[in-house]
GULUM-704740 format. One record per residue (C-alpha): z, y, x. Coordinates in nm, 4 decimals, m for minus. Example, Ala and Ser with C-alpha at 12.3 -4.5 7.8 and 13.67 -1.06 7.14 Angstrom:
{pt {0.7800,m0.4500,1.2300}}
{pt {0.7140,m0.1060,1.3670}}
END
This chain:
{pt {m10.2489,m18.8061,5.2328}}
{pt {m10.6242,m18.8682,5.2498}}
{pt {m10.7173,m19.2331,5.1974}}
{pt {m10.9991,m19.4343,5.3500}}
{pt {m11.1357,m19.5235,5.0052}}
{pt {m11.1383,m19.1614,4.8747}}
{pt {m10.9104,m19.2605,4.5806}}
{pt {m11.0681,m19.0073,4.3431}}
{pt {m10.9914,m19.0561,3.9731}}
{pt {m11.3219,m19.1592,3.8094}}
{pt {m11.2316,m19.0297,3.4589}}
{pt {m11.1671,m18.6751,3.5863}}
{pt {m11.3926,m18.3957,3.7018}}
{pt {m11.3866,m18.2640,4.0583}}
{pt {m11.1644,m17.9724,3.9528}}
{pt {m10.9274,m18.1989,3.7587}}
{pt {m10.8923,m18.4320,4.0583}}
{pt {m10.7746,m18.1422,4.2718}}
{pt {m10.5609,m17.9756,4.0045}}
{pt {m10.3724,m18.2831,3.8816}}
{pt {m10.1226,m18.3077,4.1742}}
{pt {m10.0535,m17.9349,4.1353}}
{pt {m9.9810,m17.9699,3.7648}}
{pt {m9.8119,m18.3096,3.7443}}
{pt {m9.7183,m18.4335,4.0933}}
{pt {m9.4097,m18.3998,4.3098}}
{pt {m9.5643,m18.0839,4.4584}}
{pt {m9.6404,m17.9216,4.1237}}
{pt {m9.6529,m17.5447,4.1121}}
{pt {m9.6122,m17.2903,3.8303}}
{pt {m9.8865,m17.3360,3.5706}}
{pt {m10.0380,m16.9938,3.6378}}
{pt {m10.0989,m17.0872,4.0025}}
{pt {m10.2735,m17.4200,3.9439}}
{pt {m10.6217,m17.2817,3.8798}}
{pt {m10.6261,m17.0414,4.1743}}
{pt {m10.4873,m17.3023,4.4168}}
{pt {m10.7360,m17.5680,4.3041}}
{pt {m11.0307,m17.3267,4.3200}}
{pt {m10.9301,m17.2120,4.6680}}
{pt {m10.9084,m17.5715,4.7912}}
{pt {m11.2557,m17.6443,4.6528}}
{pt {m11.3869,m17.3281,4.8186}}
{pt {m11.2523,m17.4416,5.1559}}
{pt {m11.4425,m17.7712,5.1329}}
{pt {m11.7514,m17.6002,4.9834}}
{pt {m11.7435,m17.7844,4.6495}}
{pt {m11.6961,m17.4910,4.4102}}
{pt {m12.0317,m17.5478,4.2411}}
{pt {m11.9388,m17.9101,4.1646}}
{pt {m11.6025,m17.8347,4.0018}}
{pt {m11.7114,m17.9414,3.6503}}
{pt {m11.8989,m18.2527,3.7622}}
{pt {m11.7593,m18.6036,3.7316}}
{pt {m11.6208,m18.7093,4.0697}}
{pt {m11.8085,m19.0413,4.0506}}
{pt {m12.1436,m18.8584,4.0458}}
{pt {m12.0887,m18.7197,4.3949}}
{pt {m12.2057,m18.8675,4.7252}}
{pt {m11.9598,m19.0446,4.9551}}
{pt {m11.9246,m18.7396,5.1768}}
{pt {m11.8632,m18.5139,4.8761}}
{pt {m11.6026,m18.7519,4.7331}}
{pt {m11.4216,m18.7499,5.0649}}
{pt {m11.4206,m18.3711,5.0538}}
{pt {m11.2674,m18.3899,4.7039}}
{pt {m10.9909,m18.6043,4.8522}}
{pt {m10.9475,m18.3430,5.1277}}
{pt {m10.9275,m18.0606,4.8756}}
{pt {m10.6693,m18.2494,4.6694}}
{pt {m10.4533,m18.2967,4.9784}}
{pt {m10.4743,m17.9416,5.1119}}
{pt {m10.4197,m17.7823,4.7698}}
{pt {m10.0454,m17.8494,4.7992}}
{pt {m10.0303,m17.6611,5.1327}}
{pt {m9.8879,m17.9561,5.3286}}
{pt {m9.7000,m17.9116,5.6558}}
{pt {m9.8215,m18.2572,5.7629}}
{pt {m10.1495,m18.4113,5.6493}}
{pt {m10.1944,m18.7882,5.6912}}
{pt {m10.5469,m18.9333,5.7137}}
{pt {m10.6138,m19.3066,5.7155}}
{pt {m10.9630,m19.3648,5.8589}}
{pt {m11.1135,m19.1135,5.6140}}
{pt {m11.4664,m19.1299,5.7566}}
{pt {m11.5130,m19.5038,5.8033}}
{pt {m11.7120,m19.5453,5.4795}}
{pt {m11.9610,m19.2694,5.5631}}
{pt {m12.2881,m19.2925,5.7519}}
{pt {m12.3239,m19.1347,6.0969}}
{pt {m12.4630,m18.7987,5.9770}}
{pt {m12.1980,m18.7559,5.7072}}
{pt {m11.9203,m18.8574,5.9473}}
{pt {m12.0130,m18.5737,6.1790}}
{pt {m12.0416,m18.3250,5.8917}}
{pt {m11.7036,m18.4106,5.7368}}
{pt {m11.5402,m18.4370,6.0813}}
{pt {m11.6310,m18.0754,6.1516}}
{pt {m11.4929,m17.9753,5.8122}}
{pt {m11.1620,m18.1531,5.8830}}
{pt {m11.1290,m17.9722,6.2154}}
{pt {m11.2027,m17.6352,6.0544}}
{pt {m10.9485,m17.6982,5.7786}}
{pt {m10.6764,m17.8053,6.0219}}
{pt {m10.7170,m17.4854,6.2197}}
{pt {m10.7341,m17.2723,5.9050}}
{pt {m10.4267,m17.4260,5.7392}}
{pt {m10.2123,m17.4455,6.0510}}
{pt {m10.0993,m17.7920,5.9427}}
{pt {m10.0292,m18.0855,6.1690}}
{pt {m10.2784,m18.3650,6.1008}}
{pt {m10.1936,m18.7249,6.1824}}
{pt {m10.5213,m18.9117,6.1799}}
{pt {m10.5799,m19.2853,6.2249}}
{pt {m10.9199,m19.4070,6.3443}}
{pt {m11.0880,m19.6917,6.5326}}
{pt {m11.3665,m19.4582,6.6503}}
{pt {m11.2953,m19.3236,6.9987}}
{pt {m11.5684,m19.0578,6.9716}}
{pt {m11.4087,m18.9308,6.6515}}
{pt {m11.0695,m18.9172,6.8189}}
{pt {m11.1952,m18.7379,7.1291}}
{pt {m11.3986,m18.4874,6.9281}}
{pt {m11.1177,m18.3357,6.7215}}
{pt {m10.7783,m18.4372,6.8612}}
{pt {m10.5376,m18.2185,7.0533}}
{pt {m10.3355,m18.5284,7.1418}}
{pt {m10.4230,m18.8957,7.1195}}
{pt {m10.1882,m19.1935,7.1117}}
{pt {m10.3670,m19.5225,7.1660}}
{pt {m10.1930,m19.8132,6.9935}}
{pt {m10.2448,m20.1873,7.0273}}
{pt {m10.0439,m20.4501,6.8403}}
{pt {m9.7872,m20.1872,6.7440}}
{pt {m9.7386,m20.0630,7.1001}}
{pt {m9.8368,m19.7163,7.2223}}
{pt {m10.0368,m19.7789,7.5387}}
{pt {m10.0789,m19.4157,7.6385}}
{pt {m10.0571,m19.0670,7.4936}}
{pt {m10.2319,m18.7513,7.6098}}
{pt {m10.5390,m18.5342,7.5687}}
{pt {m10.8836,m18.6849,7.5340}}
{pt {m10.9696,m18.5880,7.8925}}
{pt {m10.6482,m18.7437,8.0280}}
{pt {m10.7081,m19.0741,7.8535}}
{pt {m11.0742,m19.0879,7.9547}}
{pt {m11.0381,m18.9803,8.3178}}
{pt {m10.6869,m19.0965,8.4032}}
{pt {m10.6053,m19.4054,8.1962}}
{pt {m10.2773,m19.5738,8.2902}}
{pt {m10.3913,m19.9186,8.1783}}
{pt {m10.7196,m20.1050,8.1881}}
{pt {m10.7149,m20.1470,7.8090}}
{pt {m10.7064,m19.7691,7.7665}}
{pt {m11.0017,m19.7220,8.0027}}
{pt {m11.1993,m19.9907,7.8202}}
{pt {m11.1355,m19.8425,7.4773}}
{pt {m11.2635,m19.4969,7.5646}}
{pt {m11.6032,m19.6039,7.6935}}
{pt {m11.7994,m19.8471,7.9073}}
{pt {m11.6424,m19.9487,8.2378}}
{pt {m11.7825,m20.1471,8.5313}}
{pt {m11.5043,m20.3776,8.6558}}
{pt {m11.4592,m20.5204,9.0074}}
{pt {m11.1774,m20.7440,9.1334}}
{pt {m11.0480,m20.6539,9.4774}}
{pt {m10.7743,m20.6677,9.7364}}
{pt {m10.6324,m20.3724,9.9231}}
{pt {m10.6921,m20.3897,10.2999}}
{pt {m10.5621,m20.0374,10.3594}}
{pt {m10.3699,m19.7969,10.1410}}
{pt {m10.6925,m19.6393,10.0144}}
{pt {m10.9502,m19.9107,10.0887}}
{pt {m11.0198,m20.2231,9.8819}}
{pt {m11.2255,m20.5300,9.9720}}
{pt {m11.4415,m20.6749,9.6902}}
{pt {m11.7313,m20.9125,9.6496}}
{pt {m11.9513,m20.6024,9.6150}}
{pt {m11.8324,m20.4590,9.9452}}
{pt {m11.5571,m20.2149,10.0304}}
{pt {m11.4407,m19.9392,9.7966}}
{pt {m11.2560,m19.6320,9.9053}}
{pt {m11.0198,m19.5032,9.6375}}
{pt {m10.8513,m19.1669,9.5792}}
{pt {m10.5051,m19.3151,9.5125}}
{pt {m10.2844,m19.5106,9.7494}}
{pt {m10.2054,m19.8757,9.6798}}
{pt {m10.0023,m20.1362,9.8668}}
{pt {m10.2082,m20.3133,10.1370}}
{pt {m10.2526,m20.6807,10.0519}}
{pt {m10.2102,m20.6298,9.6772}}
{pt {m10.4632,m20.7499,9.4211}}
{pt {m10.6288,m20.4704,9.2237}}
{pt {m10.8741,m20.4254,8.9402}}
{pt {m11.1206,m20.1440,9.0100}}
{pt {m11.3236,m19.9720,8.7423}}
{pt {m11.5766,m19.6913,8.7230}}
{pt {m11.7746,m19.5377,8.4390}}
{pt {m12.1548,m19.5746,8.4071}}
{pt {m12.2038,m19.2055,8.4879}}
{pt {m12.0209,m19.2623,8.8196}}
{pt {m12.2882,m19.5109,8.9330}}
{pt {m12.5191,m19.2537,9.0914}}
{pt {m12.8376,m19.3226,9.2851}}
{pt {m12.7677,m19.2738,9.6573}}
{pt {m12.9571,m18.9895,9.8195}}
{pt {m13.0971,m18.9866,10.1714}}
{pt {m13.1604,m19.2801,10.4064}}
{pt {m12.8093,m19.3622,10.5276}}
{pt {m12.6797,m19.6114,10.2715}}
{pt {m12.4027,m19.8053,10.4420}}
{pt {m12.0264,m19.8012,10.4309}}
{pt {m11.7690,m19.8038,10.1515}}
{pt {m11.8745,m19.7333,9.7923}}
{pt {m12.2452,m19.8034,9.8534}}
{pt {m12.3969,m20.0765,9.6359}}
{pt {m12.7406,m20.2388,9.6512}}
{pt {m12.8916,m20.3895,9.3394}}
{pt {m13.1950,m20.4424,9.1199}}
{pt {m13.2907,m20.2631,8.7978}}
{pt {m13.3025,m20.5048,8.5030}}
{pt {m13.3650,m20.2757,8.2047}}
{pt {m13.3269,m19.9204,8.0786}}
{pt {m13.2795,m19.7573,7.7386}}
{pt {m13.3798,m19.4013,7.6542}}
{pt {m13.1045,m19.2292,7.4488}}
{pt {m13.2670,m18.8892,7.4081}}
{pt {m13.0601,m18.6851,7.6522}}
{pt {m13.0145,m18.9590,7.9116}}
{pt {m13.1005,m19.3141,8.0177}}
{pt {m12.8661,m19.6099,8.0011}}
{pt {m12.9735,m19.8723,8.2531}}
{pt {m12.8613,m20.2198,8.3540}}
{pt {m12.8610,m20.3287,8.7183}}
{pt {m12.7679,m20.6507,8.8965}}
{pt {m12.5472,m20.6167,9.2029}}
{pt {m12.4466,m20.9372,9.3823}}
{pt {m12.5339,m21.1352,9.0660}}
{pt {m12.2998,m20.9180,8.8594}}
{pt {m12.4306,m20.6938,8.5779}}
{pt {m12.3436,m20.3248,8.5955}}
{pt {m12.4258,m20.0347,8.3660}}
{pt {m12.5375,m19.6927,8.4850}}
{pt {m12.6127,m19.3679,8.3069}}
{pt {m12.8242,m19.0709,8.4125}}
{pt {m13.0904,m18.8219,8.3143}}
{pt {m13.3687,m19.0086,8.4988}}
{pt {m13.4554,m19.3748,8.5507}}
{pt {m13.3649,m19.4909,8.9042}}
{pt {m13.6685,m19.5641,9.1225}}
{pt {m13.6560,m19.8825,9.3282}}
{pt {m13.7395,m19.8896,9.6968}}
{pt {m13.8625,m20.2181,9.8369}}
{pt {m13.7544,m20.3876,9.5139}}
{pt {m13.3945,m20.2610,9.5393}}
{pt {m13.1793,m19.9668,9.4447}}
{pt {m12.8909,m19.8162,9.6323}}
{pt {m12.6022,m19.6617,9.4407}}
{pt {m12.2939,m19.4677,9.5381}}
{pt {m11.9608,m19.4385,9.3598}}
{pt {m11.7437,m19.1398,9.4482}}
{pt {m11.3882,m19.2488,9.5414}}
{pt {m11.2573,m18.9915,9.2933}}
{pt {m11.4339,m19.1808,9.0125}}
{pt {m11.2812,m19.5207,9.0939}}
{pt {m10.9958,m19.6194,8.8615}}
{pt {m10.7359,m19.8558,9.0092}}
{pt {m10.5079,m20.0899,8.8151}}
{pt {m10.2508,m20.3237,8.9697}}
{pt {m10.2643,m20.7008,8.9627}}
{pt {m10.5359,m20.9596,8.9343}}
{pt {m10.6420,m20.9602,8.5713}}
{pt {m10.8803,m21.1775,8.3801}}
{pt {m11.1704,m21.0413,8.1746}}
{pt {m11.0644,m20.7708,7.9345}}
{pt {m11.0889,m20.8662,7.5661}}
{pt {m11.4238,m20.7740,7.4155}}
{pt {m11.2567,m20.6780,7.0897}}
{pt {m11.0422,m20.3991,7.2367}}
{pt {m11.2211,m20.1303,7.0374}}
{pt {m11.1606,m20.3165,6.7106}}
{pt {m10.7998,m20.4108,6.7699}}
{pt {m10.6674,m20.0822,6.9063}}
{pt {m10.6243,m19.7757,6.6875}}
{pt {m10.5846,m19.4287,6.8329}}
{pt {m10.3475,m19.2248,6.6201}}
{pt {m10.3606,m18.8594,6.7041}}
{pt {m10.1886,m18.5366,6.6084}}
{pt {m10.3953,m18.2222,6.5709}}
{pt {m10.2165,m17.8865,6.5659}}
{pt {m10.3358,m17.5334,6.5144}}
END
């Protein structure tokens, strides 16, 4: 197991931290194998040159790699990780995350990894199980959970969503305060629905014909440059929406016209209240990663 708090022994060197479970623990090996196994584990996490250094003199990312080496030295069939990167800064999280993925593939072990960071989960998991209050909401690949969530809470956890309350007037057409939305899935006419679409689905309408289902008219309120794209806020019928694109939308006559592809509209049954703002803090994706 790899703990969130590293759990390195401060009175031991890096090598001794890795070797101790091999020499004294439940997974101890013959004495002649201890040194080679410990050295190999340190080589895999690129800490060979620090083997004689006190573990407390290492950076946070290096200490976490010591904890990784100690765990993999026993050649585990299953490796448990409890939010191992939560105490690291953004740059170190990415660095150690890549190392964990490389090690999992190299060892052929199954890794069960708990995290509150959806980006972390999507970046390295083969399968994700999203849990909330002890209940598994949905299990699948990162793409399945992002593009085809079965519940609104799952959609909300894996990224920003623009929500619209509506009522089905036809099996694939919903009436909302924003106008009519055509959807890709069939729903019972007359039923209340909650529609959602991602910021990247809010695309600027092209051409001059901007009427009919899935067209929205609004005003640009603000935009933020993120390096590879812009995140912008628009007001549509006095409701705030978030869009995402590579260029800032250009207003015409003080307004913007957007289009949402029916294939990008997520549909959930029932009239629901506002989703909890703390979804990302309360839900924990637990995912298995296999070679």
